[in-house]
C-alpha positions as CSV (number, residue, x, y, z in Angstrom):
1,M,-33.6,-57.1,-29.2
2,N,-31.0,-55.1,-27.3
3,P,-32.4,-52.0,-25.4
4,P,-31.3,-48.8,-26.8
5,N,-28.2,-47.2,-25.5
6,A,-29.6,-44.4,-23.1
7,Q,-26.4,-42.7,-23.4
8,S,-26.9,-42.1,-27.0
9,F,-30.1,-40.1,-26.4
10,L,-28.1,-37.7,-24.1
11,E,-25.5,-37.1,-26.6
12,P,-25.4,-33.2,-27.2
13,Q,-25.9,-31.9,-30.5
14,S,-23.7,-28.8,-29.7
15,R,-20.6,-28.8,-27.7
16,V,-17.4,-27.0,-26.5
17,Q,-14.0,-28.5,-26.7
18,V,-11.0,-27.2,-24.9
19,D,-7.5,-28.2,-26.0
20,L,-5.6,-28.5,-22.9
21,S,-2.4,-29.4,-24.5
22,R,-2.5,-26.0,-26.3
23,F,-3.3,-24.4,-23.1
24,G,-0.4,-25.8,-21.4
25,K,1.8,-24.5,-24.2
26,N,0.5,-21.1,-23.8
27,V,1.3,-21.2,-20.0
28,R,4.8,-22.1,-20.7
29,T,5.3,-19.4,-23.4
30,L,4.0,-17.0,-21.1
31,K,6.3,-18.3,-18.2
32,G,9.2,-17.9,-20.6
33,L,8.7,-14.1,-20.8
34,I,9.2,-13.6,-17.0
35,P,12.2,-14.0,-14.7
36,N,12.8,-17.5,-13.4
37,E,12.3,-16.1,-9.9
38,T,9.2,-14.4,-10.7
39,R,6.0,-16.6,-9.6
40,F,3.3,-17.3,-12.0
41,C,-0.4,-17.0,-10.9
42,A,-3.0,-18.4,-13.3
43,V,-6.2,-16.5,-13.2
44,V,-8.9,-19.1,-13.6
45,K,-11.9,-17.2,-12.5
46,A,-15.2,-17.4,-14.2
47,N,-14.8,-21.2,-15.1
48,A,-11.5,-20.3,-16.6
49,Y,-13.0,-17.8,-18.7
50,G,-15.5,-20.2,-20.0
51,H,-12.9,-22.9,-20.7
52,G,-13.4,-25.1,-17.5
53,G,-12.0,-23.9,-14.2
54,I,-10.9,-27.3,-12.5
55,Q,-9.2,-28.7,-15.8
56,C,-7.5,-25.4,-16.7
57,A,-6.3,-24.9,-13.0
58,K,-4.9,-28.3,-13.0
59,T,-3.2,-28.0,-16.4
60,A,-1.6,-24.5,-15.3
61,L,-0.2,-26.1,-12.3
62,E,1.4,-29.0,-14.3
63,N,2.9,-26.6,-16.6
64,G,4.6,-24.6,-13.9
65,S,1.9,-22.2,-12.3
66,H,2.6,-21.5,-8.6
67,F,-0.8,-19.7,-7.8
68,L,-4.2,-19.8,-8.8
69,A,-6.5,-16.8,-8.8
70,V,-10.3,-16.7,-8.6
71,A,-13.0,-14.1,-8.1
72,R,-15.6,-15.9,-6.1
73,I,-15.1,-18.2,-2.9
74,S,-17.2,-20.7,-4.5
75,E,-14.6,-21.1,-7.2
76,A,-12.0,-21.7,-4.5
77,V,-14.3,-24.3,-2.9
78,A,-14.7,-26.1,-6.2
79,M,-10.9,-26.0,-6.4
80,R,-10.2,-27.6,-3.2
81,D,-13.0,-30.3,-3.8
82,A,-11.3,-31.3,-6.8
83,G,-8.1,-32.0,-4.8
84,I,-6.2,-29.0,-5.9
85,T,-4.0,-28.0,-3.1
86,A,-1.9,-24.9,-4.6
87,P,-2.1,-21.5,-3.1
88,I,-5.3,-19.7,-4.2
89,L,-5.8,-15.8,-4.3
90,L,-9.3,-14.7,-3.9
91,L,-9.5,-11.5,-5.9
92,G,-13.1,-10.8,-4.7
93,E,-14.6,-9.8,-1.4
94,S,-13.9,-12.1,1.8
95,L,-16.2,-12.0,4.6
96,P,-15.5,-12.7,8.4
97,E,-17.7,-15.8,8.5
98,Q,-15.5,-17.2,5.6
99,V,-12.2,-17.0,7.7
100,S,-12.3,-20.4,9.0
101,F,-12.6,-22.1,5.6
102,L,-10.0,-19.6,4.1
103,T,-7.4,-20.5,6.6
104,A,-8.2,-24.2,6.6
105,H,-7.9,-24.5,3.0
106,D,-4.6,-22.0,2.2
107,I,-6.8,-19.5,0.4
108,R,-5.5,-15.8,0.5
109,A,-7.9,-13.2,1.2
110,S,-7.7,-9.7,-0.6
111,V,-8.2,-6.7,1.5
112,A,-9.3,-3.4,-0.2
113,D,-10.3,-1.1,2.8
114,I,-9.4,-0.9,6.4
115,H,-13.0,-1.7,7.5
116,G,-12.7,-4.9,5.7
117,A,-9.4,-5.8,7.2
118,K,-10.5,-4.9,10.7
119,T,-13.4,-7.4,10.3
120,L,-11.1,-10.1,9.0
121,S,-8.7,-9.5,11.9
122,A,-11.4,-9.8,14.5
123,A,-12.9,-13.1,12.9
124,A,-9.2,-14.5,12.8
125,Q,-8.4,-13.5,16.2
126,A,-11.7,-15.2,17.4
127,L,-10.7,-18.2,15.9
128,N,-7.2,-18.1,17.1
129,T,-5.8,-18.4,13.7
130,T,-3.8,-16.2,11.0
131,L,-5.2,-15.4,7.7
132,K,-2.8,-14.7,4.9
133,I,-3.8,-11.6,3.2
134,H,-2.8,-9.6,-0.2
135,I,-3.4,-5.9,-0.1
136,K,-5.2,-4.5,-3.1
137,L,-4.2,-1.0,-4.2
138,D,-6.1,1.1,-6.4
139,T,-3.7,2.9,-8.7
140,G,-6.1,3.9,-11.4
141,M,-8.6,1.2,-12.0
142,G,-11.3,2.6,-9.8
143,R,-12.8,-0.6,-8.8
144,L,-11.3,-2.0,-5.4
145,G,-8.4,-1.1,-3.2
146,F,-6.9,1.4,-0.9
147,L,-6.1,4.8,-2.8
148,H,-2.9,6.7,-3.2
149,P,-2.9,9.4,-0.5
150,T,-2.9,12.2,-3.1
151,A,-6.2,10.8,-4.4
152,I,-8.0,10.8,-0.9
153,T,-10.5,13.2,-0.2
154,Q,-12.3,14.1,3.3
155,K,-15.1,11.6,2.3
156,A,-12.7,8.9,1.3
157,G,-13.0,7.2,4.7
158,D,-11.8,3.8,4.6
159,S,-9.8,4.2,1.6
160,A,-7.4,6.3,3.7
161,G,-7.1,4.0,6.8
162,I,-4.2,2.0,5.4
163,F,-1.7,5.0,5.6
164,Q,-2.5,6.3,8.9
165,A,-0.6,5.4,12.0
166,G,-1.4,2.0,13.2
167,G,-3.5,1.2,10.3
168,L,-3.2,-2.2,8.9
169,A,0.2,-2.8,10.5
170,G,-1.6,-2.9,13.9
171,L,-4.1,-5.5,13.1
172,K,-3.6,-9.0,14.5
173,G,-4.6,-12.4,13.1
174,L,-3.6,-11.1,9.5
175,E,-0.3,-12.1,7.8
176,V,0.4,-9.8,4.8
177,E,1.8,-12.0,2.3
178,G,1.2,-9.9,-0.8
179,V,0.5,-6.3,-2.2
180,Y,-1.0,-6.1,-5.9
181,T,-2.9,-3.6,-8.2
182,H,-4.6,-4.1,-11.5
183,F,-4.0,-2.1,-14.8
184,A,-7.0,-0.4,-16.5
185,K,-5.1,0.3,-19.6
186,A,-2.1,-1.9,-20.1
187,D,-3.6,-3.4,-23.3
188,V,-2.9,-0.3,-25.7
189,I,-0.1,0.8,-27.5
190,D,0.2,4.0,-25.4
191,K,1.4,3.0,-22.2
192,T,1.1,6.5,-20.4
193,H,-1.7,5.5,-18.1
194,A,-0.2,2.1,-17.4
195,N,3.3,3.7,-16.5
196,G,1.3,6.2,-14.0
197,Q,-0.2,3.2,-12.4
198,L,3.1,1.6,-12.2
199,A,4.7,4.7,-10.5
200,R,1.9,4.9,-7.9
201,F,2.1,1.3,-7.3
202,N,5.9,1.6,-6.4
203,E,5.3,4.7,-4.3
204,M,2.4,3.2,-2.3
205,V,4.4,-0.1,-1.7
206,A,7.4,2.1,-0.4
207,M,5.0,3.9,1.8
208,L,3.7,0.4,3.4
209,A,7.4,-0.4,3.9
210,D,7.8,2.9,6.1
211,M,5.0,1.5,8.0
212,G,6.6,-1.8,8.5
213,I,4.7,-3.7,6.1
214,R,6.7,-5.4,3.6
215,P,4.9,-8.2,1.8
216,Q,7.2,-10.8,0.0
217,I,4.9,-10.8,-3.1
218,R,4.4,-7.9,-5.3
219,H,2.1,-8.3,-8.3
220,A,0.6,-6.2,-11.0
221,A,1.0,-7.6,-14.4
222,N,-2.1,-9.0,-16.3
223,S,-1.8,-10.7,-19.7
224,A,-1.1,-7.2,-21.4
225,A,1.6,-6.3,-19.0
226,V,3.3,-9.9,-19.0
227,L,3.7,-9.4,-22.8
228,E,4.7,-5.8,-23.1
229,L,5.6,-4.2,-19.6
230,P,8.5,-6.2,-18.2
231,E,8.9,-3.6,-15.5
232,A,5.6,-4.6,-13.9
233,H,6.6,-8.4,-13.4
234,F,8.0,-7.8,-9.8
235,D,7.5,-11.1,-7.7
236,M,4.5,-12.7,-9.5
237,V,2.5,-12.1,-12.6
238,R,-1.3,-12.9,-13.0
239,P,-2.0,-13.5,-16.7
240,G,-5.6,-14.4,-17.7
241,V,-7.0,-14.1,-21.1
242,A,-3.7,-14.6,-23.0
243,M,-3.4,-18.1,-21.6
244,Y,-6.5,-19.3,-23.5
245,G,-4.9,-17.9,-26.5
246,M,-6.8,-14.6,-26.9
247,A,-5.4,-11.4,-27.2
248,P,-6.1,-8.6,-24.3
249,S,-7.2,-6.2,-27.1
250,D,-6.6,-5.5,-30.8
251,E,-3.5,-3.3,-29.9
252,V,-1.8,-6.3,-28.3
253,D,-0.2,-8.8,-30.9
254,I,-0.1,-12.6,-29.1
255,T,0.8,-14.0,-32.6
256,R,4.4,-13.3,-32.4
257,H,4.5,-15.3,-29.2
258,K,2.7,-18.2,-31.0
259,L,-0.3,-18.1,-28.2
260,T,-3.2,-20.0,-29.8
261,P,-7.0,-20.3,-28.8
262,I,-7.8,-23.5,-27.3
263,M,-11.6,-23.4,-27.5
264,S,-13.9,-24.5,-30.3
265,I,-17.5,-24.9,-30.5
266,T,-19.3,-27.3,-32.8
267,A,-22.7,-28.8,-33.6
268,K,-24.5,-31.0,-35.9
269,I,-27.0,-29.7,-38.4
270,I,-30.5,-31.1,-37.3
271,Y,-32.6,-29.9,-40.2
272,V,-32.3,-29.0,-43.9
273,K,-35.0,-27.5,-46.3
274,I,-35.1,-25.9,-49.7
275,V,-36.7,-22.4,-49.9
276,P,-37.9,-20.3,-52.7
277,E,-37.3,-16.6,-53.3
278,N,-38.7,-14.0,-50.9
279,F,-39.3,-16.6,-48.0
280,T,-39.0,-15.1,-44.6
281,V,-36.8,-16.6,-41.9
282,S,-36.9,-16.6,-38.1
283,Y,-38.8,-14.1,-35.6
284,G,-39.7,-10.8,-37.1
285,C,-39.2,-11.8,-40.6
286,T,-36.0,-9.9,-40.5
287,H,-34.5,-12.0,-43.4
288,V,-35.9,-12.3,-46.7
289,T,-34.5,-14.7,-49.3
290,K,-33.4,-12.8,-52.5
291,A,-33.3,-16.2,-54.4
292,P,-34.1,-20.0,-53.9
293,T,-31.7,-21.3,-51.4
294,V,-31.2,-24.0,-48.7
295,I,-31.7,-23.3,-44.9
296,A,-29.8,-25.3,-42.3
297,T,-30.9,-25.2,-38.7
298,V,-28.1,-25.5,-36.0
299,P,-28.9,-26.4,-32.4
300,I,-27.4,-23.3,-30.6
301,G,-29.2,-20.1,-29.6
302,Y,-28.7,-17.4,-27.0
303,A,-29.8,-19.6,-24.1
304,D,-26.4,-21.3,-24.9
305,G,-24.6,-17.8,-24.7
306,Y,-24.6,-17.4,-28.6
307,S,-25.6,-13.9,-28.9
308,R,-28.7,-12.7,-30.3
309,L,-26.7,-9.7,-31.7
310,L,-25.4,-12.2,-34.3
311,S,-28.7,-12.2,-36.0
312,N,-28.2,-11.5,-39.8
313,K,-24.6,-10.9,-39.0
314,G,-22.6,-13.9,-37.9
315,Q,-21.3,-16.7,-39.9
316,M,-20.7,-20.6,-39.2
317,L,-18.4,-23.0,-41.0
318,V,-19.8,-25.8,-43.0
319,K,-17.8,-28.3,-45.0
320,G,-14.9,-25.7,-44.7
321,K,-17.1,-22.8,-46.2
322,K,-18.7,-19.8,-44.3
323,A,-22.4,-20.0,-44.1
324,P,-24.2,-16.8,-42.9
325,I,-26.8,-16.6,-40.4
326,M,-30.2,-16.0,-41.5
327,G,-32.5,-14.0,-39.4
328,R,-32.6,-13.6,-35.8
329,V,-30.6,-16.0,-33.5
330,T,-33.4,-17.6,-31.5
331,M,-33.2,-19.1,-27.9
332,D,-32.3,-22.9,-29.0
333,F,-31.8,-22.7,-32.6
334,T,-30.0,-20.4,-35.4
335,M,-30.6,-20.8,-39.2
336,I,-27.7,-20.5,-41.7
337,D,-27.7,-20.3,-45.6
338,V,-26.0,-23.2,-47.0
339,G,-27.4,-22.8,-50.6
340,H,-23.9,-22.3,-51.9
341,I,-22.5,-25.4,-50.5
342,P,-23.4,-28.6,-52.2
343,G,-24.7,-31.8,-50.3
344,V,-25.4,-30.3,-46.9
345,K,-27.6,-32.8,-44.8
346,P,-28.8,-33.4,-41.3
347,G,-25.8,-34.5,-39.1
348,D,-23.1,-32.6,-41.0
349,D,-20.6,-31.1,-38.6
350,V,-20.9,-27.0,-38.1
351,T,-18.2,-25.1,-36.7
352,I,-19.4,-22.0,-34.6
353,L,-16.1,-21.1,-33.0
354,G,-12.7,-22.4,-34.3
355,A,-11.3,-23.9,-37.4
356,Q,-12.5,-26.0,-40.2
357,S,-10.3,-26.8,-43.3
358,N,-8.7,-23.4,-44.3
359,E,-11.4,-21.2,-42.6
360,R,-11.5,-20.0,-39.1
361,I,-14.0,-18.0,-36.8
362,T,-12.4,-16.6,-33.7
363,A,-13.8,-15.1,-30.4
364,D,-12.4,-11.7,-31.8
365,D,-14.4,-12.1,-35.0
366,I,-17.6,-12.8,-32.8
367,A,-16.9,-9.8,-30.6
368,G,-16.5,-7.5,-33.4
369,L,-19.8,-8.5,-34.8
370,T,-21.5,-7.9,-31.5
371,G,-19.6,-4.9,-30.2
372,T,-18.0,-6.6,-27.3
373,I,-14.8,-8.2,-26.4
374,N,-13.5,-11.7,-26.8
375,Y,-13.6,-12.3,-22.9
376,E,-17.4,-12.0,-23.1
377,V,-17.8,-14.2,-25.9
378,T,-16.3,-17.4,-23.9
379,T,-17.4,-16.3,-20.5
380,G,-20.9,-15.9,-21.7
381,L,-21.4,-19.5,-22.6
382,T,-23.9,-21.3,-20.4
383,G,-24.0,-24.8,-18.9
384,R,-26.3,-26.2,-21.6
385,M,-23.3,-27.0,-23.8
386,P,-21.1,-29.6,-22.2
387,V,-17.4,-28.7,-22.2
388,S,-15.0,-31.6,-23.0
389,H,-11.2,-31.5,-22.7
390,V,-8.7,-33.1,-24.8
């Protein structure tokens, strides 16, 4: 008797699949919207918005991306460990003790205040090295970055230092390669706020030039600005969500550019049972059947990142038909009503995100039901479901 195949016991009952060919096509489409001389920086932070950071980074580079951007140094370390050699911009905070790694591995640090700049400068000088940096300007996002002088108060402190005589320009050990900002409201039809940020950015870049700081790379455009604000393309663009085939908001139309989603989530039904009328389902008994029906149990729950807010609201696809969620989503399982779908049995395929036959469930659909955005739907997936790339 042959021993059982151990791998078969490990085969997951729910999984995430990412179509890298579609991803590459999306990258090429976005590149086609910018001038040839404009660099392309693929934002692959947060595990490429849940799609697999290493694989998406490599695919972006294969399809013409020049830079990568991440939010945490651990993400940059993973890229380098995977053999990726392209320039990486670290969008988050950089610490003095990280300078040796940053310089050795061609990772650019973001500098958002004069104190941080001084500590990085001191660390670089102590190592007798030069750290490439990108200056972050806060033109209206309110998160990170130097403020425009007109927004500075007496309590602004480090936010004012960049525009003081001998500020950043006098710091040794730092090479200012880039300057950038981030739009807070480019993903709406009314571009008033975005245009205001753009004007402030141009003013601040001119002020830096007056101080002798003239970075070779100016960048501001996120996905929405790449699609709808060509005057923000500058020397480099930084698309994120649009590369993954998702719209920055419901006010930005990506379909006219034929950007398509690249993620699907599927599972196998593990249990089916016929139940009578007035049968209660799941914790709290929040669902009571109105007639005899069939319950199918699907091995996905909020521990996988499938939101509990989908309880009694969400749907899944079985045999090309929509099956509503019955009761509360639990930690490991979700129950769906398949009484209207003939012949459902354990082992049948369920599509949780993606297309099946002529029906589709999108990240936007799920986001609409849970009161969030498509970004959170994909980035919120946990490591319990393996990600496969095709």
